[in-house]
VOVEXZA-375238 format. One line per 5 residues: number of its first residue (from 1); their letters; for each residue y, x, z of C-alpha. Coordinates in steps of 0.25 Angstrom, whole numbers, plus 5000, padded with zeros to 4 digits. Each point is the difference from the previous one (the first is absolute). Layout:
<sites>
NUM = A = Y,X,Z | ... .
</sites>
This chain:
<sites>
1 = MHEAV = 5087,5064,5092 | 5013,4993,5005 | 4999,4985,4998 | 5014,5000,4994 | 4996,5010,4989 .
6 = LAKLD = 4988,4991,4997 | 5009,4988,4999 | 5011,5007,4991 | 4989,5004,4990 | 4994,4986,5000 .
11 = FGAVL = 4986,5005,5005 | 4998,4987,5007 | 5000,4993,4986 | 4989,5009,4995 | 4992,4997,5013 .
16 = ERLAG = 5002,4985,4998 | 4994,5001,4986 | 4988,5008,5005 | 4998,4990,5011 | 5000,4989,4989 .
21 = RCRFG = 4988,5007,4993 | 4991,5000,5012 | 4989,4989,5001 | 4999,5001,5015 | 5011,4996,5010 .
26 = VAADR = 4997,5012,5009 | 5002,5010,4988 | 5013,4993,4997 | 5005,5002,5014 | 4996,5015,4999 .
31 = ARQLG = 5007,5001,4987 | 5013,4995,5005 | 4999,5011,5012 | 4997,5012,4991 | 5010,5012,5000 .
36 = PSADH = 5000,5013,4993 | 4992,5011,5007 | 5006,5014,5002 | 4987,5007,5000 | 4995,5007,4987 .
41 = ETVAY = 4985,4998,5003 | 5002,4985,5004 | 5008,4997,4987 | 4989,5007,4992 | 4989,4992,5007 .
46 = LLDVT = 5008,4987,4998 | 5002,5003,4985 | 4985,5003,4999 | 4997,4986,5006 | 5009,4993,4990 .
51 = AEAVD = 4994,5008,4988 | 4986,4996,5005 | 5004,4985,5000 | 5006,5001,4986 | 4987,5006,4995 .
56 = LLTSF = 4992,4989,5007 | 5008,4988,4995 | 5000,5007,4986 | 4985,5002,5000 | 4995,4989,5008 .
61 = PEVTI = 5011,4988,5000 | 4989,4991,5006 | 5001,5007,5013 | 5008,4991,5010 | 5002,4999,5015 .
66 = GGPRD = 4995,4985,5000 | 5005,4991,5010 | 5002,5007,5014 | 5009,4994,5011 | 5009,5006,5010 .
71 = IRGLT = 4991,4996,5012 | 5006,5010,5010 | 5006,4989,5008 | 4987,4993,5000 | 4992,5012,5005 .
76 = ERAQK = 5010,5003,5011 | 4998,4985,5005 | 4985,5001,4999 | 5000,5014,5007 | 5008,4993,5012 .
81 = GGRLQ = 4990,4989,5001 | 5007,4989,4992 | 4992,4990,4992 | 5002,5001,4984 | 5000,4987,4993 .
86 = PADLL = 4991,4998,4988 | 5011,5002,4990 | 5003,5014,5007 | 4985,5004,4999 | 5001,4997,4985 .
91 = LVQDT = 5011,5010,4999 | 4992,5010,5007 | 4988,4997,4991 | 5009,5002,4987 | 5005,5013,5005 .
96 = ITASR = 4986,5005,5003 | 4995,4995,4986 | 5011,5007,4993 | 4998,5013,5008 | 4985,5000,4996 .
101 = NLRRA = 5003,4997,4985 | 5011,5010,4999 | 4991,5011,5007 | 4988,4997,4991 | 5009,5000,4987 .
106 = FLRLP = 5005,5014,5003 | 4986,5005,5003 | 4995,4995,4987 | 5011,5007,4992 | 4995,5012,4991 .
111 = EAESR = 5004,5014,5006 | 5008,4993,5011 | 4999,5012,5009 | 5007,5009,4990 | 5009,4991,4994 .
116 = YPHLL = 5005,4992,5012 | 4998,5009,5013 | 5013,4995,5007 | 4997,4985,4997 | 4986,5002,5005 .
121 = GFVDH = 5006,5005,5013 | 5006,4986,5002 | 4987,4994,4995 | 4993,5007,5011 | 5008,4992,5010 .
126 = LVELP = 4995,4987,4994 | 4989,4994,5009 | 4989,4991,4996 | 4996,4990,5012 | 4989,4992,4994 .
131 = DLETA = 4996,4994,5013 | 5013,4994,5003 | 5003,4996,4986 | 4986,4993,5000 | 5003,4993,5013 .
136 = INRSI = 5013,4994,4996 | 4995,4996,4986 | 4988,4993,5007 | 5009,4993,5010 | 5013,4996,4993 .
141 = GPRGD = 5001,4993,4987 | 5010,5002,4989 | 5009,4989,5004 | 5000,5005,5015 | 4990,4991,5006 .
146 = VLDTA = 4989,5005,5009 | 4987,4999,4993 | 4987,4994,5006 | 4994,5014,4997 | 5009,5006,5011 .
151 = SDELA = 4989,4998,5011 | 4987,4992,5002 | 5007,4993,5011 | 5011,4995,4992 | 4991,4995,4989 .
156 = RIRRD = 4992,4992,5011 | 5013,4994,5007 | 5005,4995,4986 | 4987,4993,4998 | 5001,4993,5013 .
161 = VRVAQ = 5015,4997,4996 | 4995,4993,4988 | 4989,4992,5006 | 5010,4995,5011 | 5010,4997,4990 .
166 = SRLMD = 4990,4992,4992 | 4995,4992,5011 | 5015,4997,5004 | 5004,4996,4986 | 4987,4991,4999 .
171 = RLNAL = 5004,4992,5013 | 5015,4999,4995 | 4996,4995,4987 | 4991,4989,5006 | 5011,4996,5009 .
176 = VSGGR = 5011,4999,4989 | 4991,4993,4990 | 4994,4990,5009 | 5006,4987,5002 | 5001,5001,5015 .
181 = YASAL = 5013,5006,5001 | 5006,4996,4986 | 5011,4992,5006 | 5004,5011,5009 | 5001,5011,4990 .
186 = QDTII = 5013,5002,4993 | 4992,5007,4988 | 4986,5005,4998 | 5002,5014,5001 | 4997,5012,5009 .
191 = TTRDG = 5010,5011,5003 | 5002,5010,5011 | 5010,5002,5011 | 5001,5013,5009 | 4987,5004,4994 .
196 = RYVVP = 4992,4987,5003 | 4996,4989,4991 | 5007,4987,5001 | 5002,4986,4993 | 5013,4992,4998 .
201 = VKAEA = 5000,4988,5009 | 5011,4989,4999 | 5009,5000,5012 | 4998,4986,5003 | 4984,5001,5000 .
206 = RAALP = 5000,5012,5009 | 4991,4993,5010 | 4990,4997,4989 | 4995,5014,4998 | 4999,5008,5014 .
211 = GVVHD = 5003,5015,4998 | 5010,5011,5003 | 5014,4999,4993 | 5004,5014,4994 | 5012,4996,4991 .
216 = TSSSG = 5008,4989,4995 | 5007,4997,4987 | 5015,5002,4998 | 5001,4985,4999 | 4992,4998,5013 .
221 = QTLFV = 4991,4989,4992 | 4988,5010,5000 | 4993,5007,5011 | 4990,5011,4997 | 4988,4998,5009 .
226 = EPFEI = 4988,5008,5003 | 4989,4989,5004 | 4993,5003,5013 | 4987,4999,4992 | 5003,5013,4992 .
231 = VELNN = 5007,5008,5011 | 4987,5007,5004 | 4997,5003,4985 | 5014,5005,4999 | 4999,5009,5012 .
236 = KWRER = 4987,5006,4995 | 5006,5003,4986 | 5013,5006,5007 | 4991,5009,5009 | 4993,5005,4988 .
241 = QLDEQ = 5013,5003,4993 | 5005,5008,5012 | 4987,5008,5000 | 5003,5003,4986 | 5014,5004,5003 .
246 = HEIER = 4995,5009,5011 | 4990,5007,4991 | 5010,5002,4989 | 5009,5007,5010 | 4989,5008,5005 .
251 = ILDDL = 4997,5005,4986 | 5015,5003,4997 | 5000,5008,5013 | 4988,5008,4996 | 5005,5003,4986 .
256 = SGRVG = 5014,5004,5006 | 4994,5009,5010 | 4992,5007,4989 | 5013,5001,4992 | 5007,5006,5012 .
261 = DRAAE = 4989,5010,5002 | 5002,5005,4986 | 5015,4999,5001 | 5002,5015,4998 | 4992,5001,4987 .
266 = LNQTV = 5006,4988,4994 | 5014,5005,5003 | 4996,5013,4993 | 4995,4992,4988 | 5013,4993,4999 .
271 = EAVAA = 5008,5013,5000 | 4990,5007,4990 | 5001,4988,4990 | 5015,5000,5002 | 5000,5015,4996 .
276 = IDLAM = 4992,4998,4988 | 5008,4988,4995 | 5013,5008,5003 | 4995,5012,4991 | 4996,4990,4989 .
281 = AKARL = 5014,4993,5001 | 5006,5014,4998 | 4991,5001,4987 | 5005,4986,4995 | 5014,5004,5003 .
286 = AFDLR = 4998,5013,4992 | 4994,4992,4988 | 5012,4990,5000 | 5011,5012,5001 | 4992,5008,4990 .
291 = ANRPH = 5000,5011,5010 | 4993,5013,5001 | 4996,5009,5011 | 5010,5011,5002 | 4997,5015,5003 .
296 = LWPGA = 5004,5005,5013 | 5007,5013,5000 | 4992,5010,5009 | 5011,5008,5005 | 5005,5014,4997 .
301 = SAGDD = 4997,5006,4987 | 5005,5012,4991 | 5014,5002,4998 | 5004,4992,5013 | 5008,5011,5005 .
306 = LPECH = 5011,4998,4990 | 5012,4993,5006 | 5000,4989,4991 | 4986,4996,5003 | 4995,4992,5012 .
311 = PTHRI = 4990,5008,5008 | 4990,4988,5002 | 5004,4987,4993 | 5001,4995,4986 | 5003,4987,4993 .
316 = SLVRA = 4996,4998,4985 | 5000,4986,4996 | 4997,4997,4985 | 5003,4986,4994 | 5003,4995,5014 .
321 = RHPLL = 5003,4985,5002 | 5006,4992,5012 | 4988,4992,5005 | 5008,4987,5002 | 5006,4999,4986 .
326 = DPETV = 4993,4994,4988 | 4991,5011,4994 | 5002,4994,4987 | 5015,5002,5000 | 5003,5011,5010 .
331 = VPIDV = 5004,5014,4994 | 4991,5011,5005 | 5007,5013,5005 | 4995,5015,5001 | 5004,5008,5012 .
336 = ELGEQ = 4998,5014,5004 | 5004,5006,5014 | 4996,5012,5008 | 4996,5010,4990 | 5013,5004,4993 .
341 = YRVLL = 5010,4993,5009 | 5000,4993,5014 | 5012,4991,4998 | 5001,4990,4989 | 5014,4993,4997 .
346 = ITGPN = 4999,4987,4992 | 5013,4995,4994 | 5003,4989,4991 | 5007,4986,4999 | 4999,4989,5010 .
351 = TGGKT = 4987,4991,4997 | 4995,5011,4992 | 4987,5002,5008 | 5004,5012,5009 | 4996,4992,5013 .
356 = VALKT = 4988,4995,4993 | 4996,5014,4997 | 5002,5004,5014 | 4992,4989,5006 | 4989,5002,4990 .
361 = IGLLT = 4998,5015,5004 | 5000,4996,5015 | 4992,4988,4999 | 4989,5007,4991 | 4999,5011,5010 .
366 = MMAQT = 4998,4990,5012 | 4990,4992,4992 | 4992,5013,4998 | 5001,5004,5014 | 4994,4986,5003 .
371 = GLFIP = 4988,5002,4991 | 5005,4991,4989 | 5000,5004,4985 | 5014,5002,4994 | 5005,4994,4987 .
376 = ADDRS = 5001,5013,4993 | 4992,5009,4991 | 4988,5006,5006 | 5006,5014,4998 | 5010,4996,5011 .
381 = VVSVF = 5001,5009,5012 | 5005,4996,5014 | 5001,5007,5013 | 4997,4995,5014 | 5013,5000,5008 .
386 = PAIFA = 5000,4999,5015 | 5014,4993,4999 | 5008,4992,4990 | 5015,4998,5002 | 5007,4990,4991 .
391 = DIGDE = 5015,4995,5000 | 5000,4989,4990 | 5009,4988,4998 | 5012,4994,5007 | 4999,5000,5015 .
396 = QSIAQ = 5014,4996,5004 | 5000,4992,5013 | 5011,4990,5005 | 4993,4999,5013 | 5001,5015,5002 .
401 = SLSTF = 5013,5002,4993 | 4994,5009,4990 | 5005,5002,4986 | 4990,5004,4989 | 5004,5014,5001 .
406 = SAHMR = 4999,5000,5015 | 4986,4994,4999 | 4995,5010,4990 | 5006,5012,5009 | 4993,4995,5012 .
411 = TVIGM = 4986,4999,4993 | 5002,5014,4994 | 5004,5006,5013 | 4988,4994,5007 | 4992,5006,4988 .
416 = LRHVT = 5005,5014,5002 | 4995,5000,5014 | 4985,4999,4996 | 4999,5006,4986 | 4990,5011,4998 .
421 = PDSLV = 4996,5008,4988 | 4988,4991,4998 | 5009,4987,4999 | 5004,4992,4988 | 5014,4995,5000 .
426 = LLDEL = 5005,4989,4991 | 5015,4998,5000 | 5007,4989,4992 | 5015,5001,4995 | 5002,5013,5008 .
431 = GAGTD = 5014,5000,5006 | 5004,4987,4994 | 5009,4990,5007 | 5012,5009,5003 | 5011,5009,4993 .
436 = PQEGS = 4993,5006,4988 | 5005,5014,5003 | 4995,5000,5014 | 4987,4993,4996 | 4997,5010,4990 .
441 = ALARA = 5003,5011,5009 | 4991,4994,5011 | 4989,4997,4990 | 5000,5015,4996 | 5000,5005,5014 .
446 = LISAL = 4988,4990,5004 | 4992,5005,4988 | 5003,5015,5004 | 4995,4996,5015 | 4987,4994,4995 .
451 = LERGP = 4998,5012,4991 | 5000,5009,5012 | 4991,4991,5008 | 4990,4999,4988 | 4995,4986,4998 .
456 = LVIAT = 4998,4994,4986 | 5013,4991,4997 | 5003,4990,4989 | 5014,4994,5000 | 5008,4991,4991 .
461 = THYSE = 5016,5002,4998 | 5011,4998,4991 | 5009,5012,5004 | 5002,5010,4988 | 5002,5011,5010 .
466 = VKAYA = 4986,4998,5005 | 4995,5001,4986 | 5007,5013,4998 | 4995,5005,5014 | 4985,4997,4995 .
471 = YTTPG = 5002,5009,4988 | 5005,5012,5008 | 4991,4999,5012 | 4985,5005,5000 | 4990,4990,5004 .
476 = VENAS = 5008,4988,4996 | 4998,4992,4987 | 5008,4989,4993 | 4994,4988,4994 | 5005,4987,4994 .
481 = VEFDV = 4997,4986,4996 | 5003,4997,4986 | 5010,4990,4995 | 5001,4994,4986 | 5015,4998,4997 .
486 = ATLAP = 4997,4993,4988 | 4993,4988,5007 | 5007,5002,5014 | 4987,5001,5006 | 4992,5010,5008 .
491 = TYRLM = 4987,5005,4994 | 4995,5004,5014 | 4994,5013,4995 | 5001,5011,5010 | 5004,5014,4993 .
496 = IGVPG = 4998,5012,5008 | 5010,5012,4998 | 5011,4991,4994 | 5011,4994,5009 | 5005,4986,4997 .
501 = RSNAL = 5014,4996,4995 | 5008,4988,5006 | 5002,4994,4985 | 5012,4992,5006 | 5009,5002,4988 .
506 = AIARR = 4989,4998,4990 | 4996,4987,5007 | 5014,4995,5000 | 5002,5003,4986 | 4987,4993,4996 .
511 = LGMPE = 5005,4988,5008 | 5013,4999,4992 | 5010,5007,5009 | 5012,5003,4991 | 4999,5014,4994 .
516 = AIIDQ = 5014,5004,5005 | 4996,4998,5014 | 4987,5008,4997 | 5008,5011,4994 | 5010,5001,5012 .
521 = ASTLL = 4988,5000,5010 | 4994,5012,4992 | 5013,5008,5001 | 5000,4998,5015 | 4986,5006,5002 .
526 = DPDEV = 4999,5014,5005 | 4998,5009,4988 | 4989,5008,5007 | 4993,4987,5002 | 5001,4996,4986 .
531 = RVDAL = 4994,5014,4996 | 4989,4998,5010 | 4996,4986,4994 | 5000,5006,4986 | 4991,5011,5004 .
536 = LQDIR = 4991,4990,5007 | 5000,4992,4987 | 4996,5012,4992 | 4989,5003,5010 | 4995,4986,4999 .
541 = RRRDD = 5000,5001,4985 | 4993,5014,5000 | 4990,4995,5010 | 4996,4987,4992 | 4999,5009,4987 .
546 = AGDMV = 4991,5010,5008 | 4992,4988,5005 | 4998,4994,4985 | 4995,5014,4996 | 4990,5001,5011 .
551 = ARAET = 4995,4986,4997 | 4999,5004,4985 | 4992,5012,5004 | 4991,4993,5009 | 4997,4990,4989 .
556 = AIADA = 4997,5011,4990 | 4991,5007,5011 | 4993,4986,5002 | 4998,4998,4985 | 4995,5014,4998 .
561 = DQLRR = 4990,4998,5012 | 4996,4987,4993 | 4998,5007,4987 | 4992,5011,5006 | 4991,4990,5008 .
566 = STERE = 4998,4992,4987 | 4996,5013,4992 | 4990,5004,5011 | 4994,4986,4999 | 4999,5001,4985 .
571 = LREAE = 4994,5014,5001 | 4990,4995,5010 | 4996,4988,4991 | 4999,5009,4988 | 4990,5009,5008 .
576 = RERQG = 4992,4988,5005 | 4999,4995,4985 | 4995,5014,4996 | 4990,5000,5011 | 4996,4986,4996 .
581 = ARAEA = 4999,5004,4985 | 4991,5012,5003 | 4991,4991,5009 | 4999,4990,4989 | 4997,5010,4990 .
586 = LAEAE = 4989,5007,5009 | 4994,4986,5002 | 5000,4997,4985 | 4993,5014,4997 | 4990,4998,5011 .
591 = AELAE = 4997,4986,4993 | 4998,5006,4987 | 4991,5011,5006 | 4992,4989,5006 | 4998,4993,4987 .
596 = VRETL = 4996,5013,4993 | 4989,5002,5011 | 4995,4986,4998 | 4999,5003,4985 | 4992,5012,5003 .
601 = RRLQR = 4991,4992,5009 | 4998,4989,4989 | 4997,5011,4990 | 4989,5006,5009 | 4994,4986,5002 .
606 = DRDMV = 5000,4998,4984 | 4993,5013,4998 | 4987,4993,4998 | 5006,4990,4990 | 5007,5010,4991 .
611 = AATRE = 4997,5013,4994 | 5011,5008,5008 | 4998,5014,5002 | 5000,5007,5013 | 5011,5009,4994 .
616 = HVDTR = 5008,4987,4998 | 4999,4995,5015 | 5003,5014,5005 | 5013,5001,4991 | 5004,4986,5006 .
621 = RLEVE = 4997,5005,5014 | 5008,5012,4998 | 5012,4992,4995 | 4999,4991,5013 | 5000,5013,5008 .
626 = QAAET = 5012,5005,4993 | 5007,4987,5002 | 4997,5000,5015 | 5005,5014,5001 | 5013,4995,4993 .
631 = VRDFR = 5002,4990,5011 | 4997,5010,5011 | 5011,5009,4994 | 5010,4989,5000 | 4997,4997,5014 .
636 = RTRIR = 5003,5014,5004 | 5013,5000,4991 | 5013,4997,5007 | 5010,4992,4993 | 5010,5009,4992 .
641 = PPAAS = 5014,4995,4997 | 5001,4995,4985 | 5004,5011,4990 | 5009,4998,4989 | 4994,4993,4987 .
646 = ASSRA = 4996,5011,4990 | 5003,4990,4989 | 5008,4987,4998 | 4991,4995,4990 | 4993,4987,5002 .
651 = IRAGD = 4986,5001,5005 | 4989,4995,4991 | 4985,5001,4998 | 4995,5015,4998 | 5011,5006,5009 .
656 = RVRIV = 4997,5009,5011 | 5007,4996,5013 | 5001,5003,5015 | 4999,4989,5010 | 5011,5003,5009 .
661 = SLDQE = 4995,4994,5013 | 4986,5006,4998 | 5005,5014,4995 | 4988,4998,4989 | 5000,5002,4985 .
666 = GEVVA = 4993,4991,4991 | 5000,4994,4986 | 5006,4986,4996 | 4990,4992,4993 | 5007,4987,4999 .
671 = VADDQ = 5014,4995,5003 | 5003,4985,5002 | 5013,4994,5005 | 5005,5009,5011 | 4986,5005,5004 .
676 = ADIML = 4992,5012,4994 | 4985,5002,5001 | 4997,5015,5003 | 4987,5008,5000 | 4998,5010,5011 .
681 = GALKM = 4988,5007,4996 | 4989,4989,5001 | 5010,4991,5008 | 5009,4990,4994 | 5012,4994,5007 .
686 = RQPLS = 5012,4991,4997 | 5014,5005,5004 | 5014,4995,4998 | 5008,5008,4989 | 5010,5003,5010 .
691 = ALERL = 4990,5008,5009 | 4996,5009,4988 | 5006,5013,4995 | 4998,5003,4985 | 4995,5014,4998 .
696 = GRAST = 4997,4999,4985 | 4989,4996,4990 | 4986,5002,5004 | 4992,5011,4992 | 4990,4995,4989 .
701 = DAARG = 4988,5003,5008 | 5005,4993,5011 | 5002,4987,4993 | 4997,4987,5006 | 4988,4998,4991 .
706 = VVYTP = 4993,5011,5007 | 4997,4992,5012 | 4997,4987,4994 | 4995,5003,4986 | 4991,5013,5002 .
711 = AASEP = 4993,5006,4988 | 4987,4996,4996 | 4994,5013,5005 | 5005,4997,5014 | 4994,4990,5010 .
716 = VSIEV = 5006,4986,4999 | 5002,4990,5012 | 4991,4988,5000 | 5013,4991,5003 | 5015,5000,4996 .
721 = DLRGY = 5011,4994,5008 | 5011,4994,4992 | 5007,4993,5011 | 5015,5003,5000 | 5001,5003,4985 .
726 = RAAEV = 5007,4991,4990 | 4992,4994,4988 | 5007,5009,4990 | 4994,5012,5007 | 4987,4995,5003 .
731 = EEMLD = 4995,4999,4985 | 5001,5015,4997 | 4995,5004,5014 | 4988,4990,4999 | 4996,5004,4986 .
736 = RYLEN = 4999,5015,5003 | 4992,4997,5013 | 4990,4991,4992 | 4999,5011,4990 | 4997,5011,5010 .
741 = AYRSG = 4991,4991,5008 | 4992,4997,4987 | 4999,5015,4996 | 4996,5004,5014 | 4988,4990,4999 .
746 = LPFVR = 5004,4990,5011 | 4992,4987,4999 | 5011,4992,5006 | 5014,5001,5006 | 5008,4992,5010 .
751 = IIHGK = 5014,4997,4997 | 5009,4996,5012 | 5012,4992,4996 | 5002,4992,5012 | 5002,4984,5001 .
756 = GTGAL = 5015,4998,5000 | 5005,4990,4990 | 4988,5004,4990 | 5009,5006,4990 | 4994,5014,5001 .
761 = RQVVR = 4986,4994,5000 | 5002,4993,4987 | 5006,5013,4994 | 4987,5007,5004 | 4991,4989,4994 .
766 = DILNN = 5007,5001,4987 | 4998,5015,4999 | 4986,4999,5004 | 4997,4989,4990 | 5005,5009,4988 .
771 = HPAVA = 4995,5014,5005 | 4989,5005,4992 | 4994,5008,5012 | 4998,4987,5008 | 4988,4991,4999 .
776 = THQLA = 5002,4990,5010 | 5010,4997,5012 | 5000,4991,5012 | 5007,4998,5013 | 4995,5009,5011 .
781 = PREQG = 4991,4995,5011 | 5007,4995,5013 | 4996,5013,5008 | 5006,5009,4988 | 5013,4993,4999 .
786 = GDGAT = 4998,4986,4995 | 5011,4995,4991 | 5008,5012,5003 | 4991,5009,4991 | 4992,4999,4987 .
791 = VATLR = 4987,5007,4997 | 4998,5005,4986 | 4986,5004,4994 | 5002,5011,4990 | 4992,5001,4987 .
796 = EDS = 4988,5010,4999 | 5000,5011,4990 | 4993,4996,4987 .
</sites>
């Protein structure tokens, strides 16, 4: 891609923003050097890498490159035998550590091989050098000092240095603190000159302290003397220091050699870290621009043989925004090119956004071909162009004696030499800068020539003749940037299929131009031009009306879809409730069946205690078996939709009802609040009234008393359960039960009333106290119900 085209489209500014999002200097340099690729597979690969980086930072934001350094210069010096200083070695260590941490972070990611295959290709080039990392860590401290642990020899030498220094300091302290040389010393301090310890001596007392003079003060009054008696100690200390320095240099040379031996691997690591950081920088830029991955047009498709279609390329940008403008204020545009037309002519007033639209299309195409996501909807489609040509801006040159028109023509002429059917051509202010009539003719001729050569073309113009040419020429389409005459400001909306108007007279009238002048100017206009403007205004109005209708239709469709989804959701919830009601009813029926079975077992245990007949036990067993069969039938029964109610009358005791959720019929024995107690054969259950369908009144022989107050000739249960009944219902039921039990010859009965608040228990006691068939009564033993039941002893026949 030509550098001039990149500059005209401000591509360098996009790359600079990308570089600013890099965390590694090498990656930032790479970012500034990027350029669009002309190979379809390469562009697809670059977009895949960016997509993986977006996924990585979205799912695992804690993954970072760490603190690598650009050590390529250091590795080159070490490879040539140069010595690296401790600070240089720390940079190498930082890079090795960052590489190790980054590699291990990727390998710990879940499903990394399937989610990040391209990034793992970079990770494979990250090397771990534990030996070199350990050696540097053992030898160099965090402040850049060579540690005693670097070698055993260095540790020994430093011990000798400390011993020699200690002996030297002891001798010097004795010398300056003693009274022998007190008169000769300028001060009782010890200092160093040229790496040797000295003491300050008065110049006039030089002879009093024999030694070597190393320096004098600026006034000349003080001499810095190394006394002869410590010269040998100073020499030993200095010799040990030199030994230390030689050992440090040897250690640094050894570490530098090891770095040089691994130079290729270290350079490879730097490049791999830079590639990963660059991919992550592309992801960060995508986040900041609210950008999405564009679809790449694959090439030829059905219908491409039409003359209006481009055989291999398409551009379809949806809500595209210029990446260098504020995303909060920029107006998005929609652009289609290549399917129904190959040339798009954009017209409209100056500062209306024509050039911005032109640059947006070119710049987003270049960004996609560089592997960058584009600030547009994820439905957008771009093609890979081998070449993009652009003539944008004023290129007049005083040095070359070129006018604006001449500069444009030179650029266009050079462009025509290289344009191919696979090119994208961007032309700003086509034919401008010269006589309007000639410029218009030249613009139309240039468009015709480009149509014959076959590239995709987007151009801006002011000429009305070019607008009319677009209407009559297959493969060419008009577009315009909208201008609001009321506010004298552009809206920056790009409208395909509608050419723009100059709006000069309308703007002049709005600004206060005298009406007489406006009227005279109107009479001077070409009548055909006036009719064309009126026609364009009508087209724009009809287009807006159609757009409003489409928007209303889309809203209606969306509302219908939402209503459909809401209805489906409510149906699913209703079905779940039906299933839940059936399951609850089944559980309640099984609980009732279990209670009846327990009753039978207690009755069998009580056979020795009461004069119950075998027929009575067999009858109760038969009732249990019938109840079990009812439950099994219910399990096999599928839920049927509720039928219409046979009667609208309120449900009351004695009614025959159908339990809708169970599809079973039973008799209502009691109604309390919104609940009803129903008998299903020998089973009793409680159901809400809303779940019942009234079938009519129960027959006389099916009255509730048949179950709970059998005739005296029939066997009577040894116990009765009154739980769930109100006090008003209990008196009649218990009275009949006691009478039948007495007539059956039972010696005692057990009345289950539950614990609760004790109200029902008190009612039972009052009835038992006054009933003629009851001799005595007391609370049941703990194993038979305790406070929840009462045992009544019946009178014997006289």
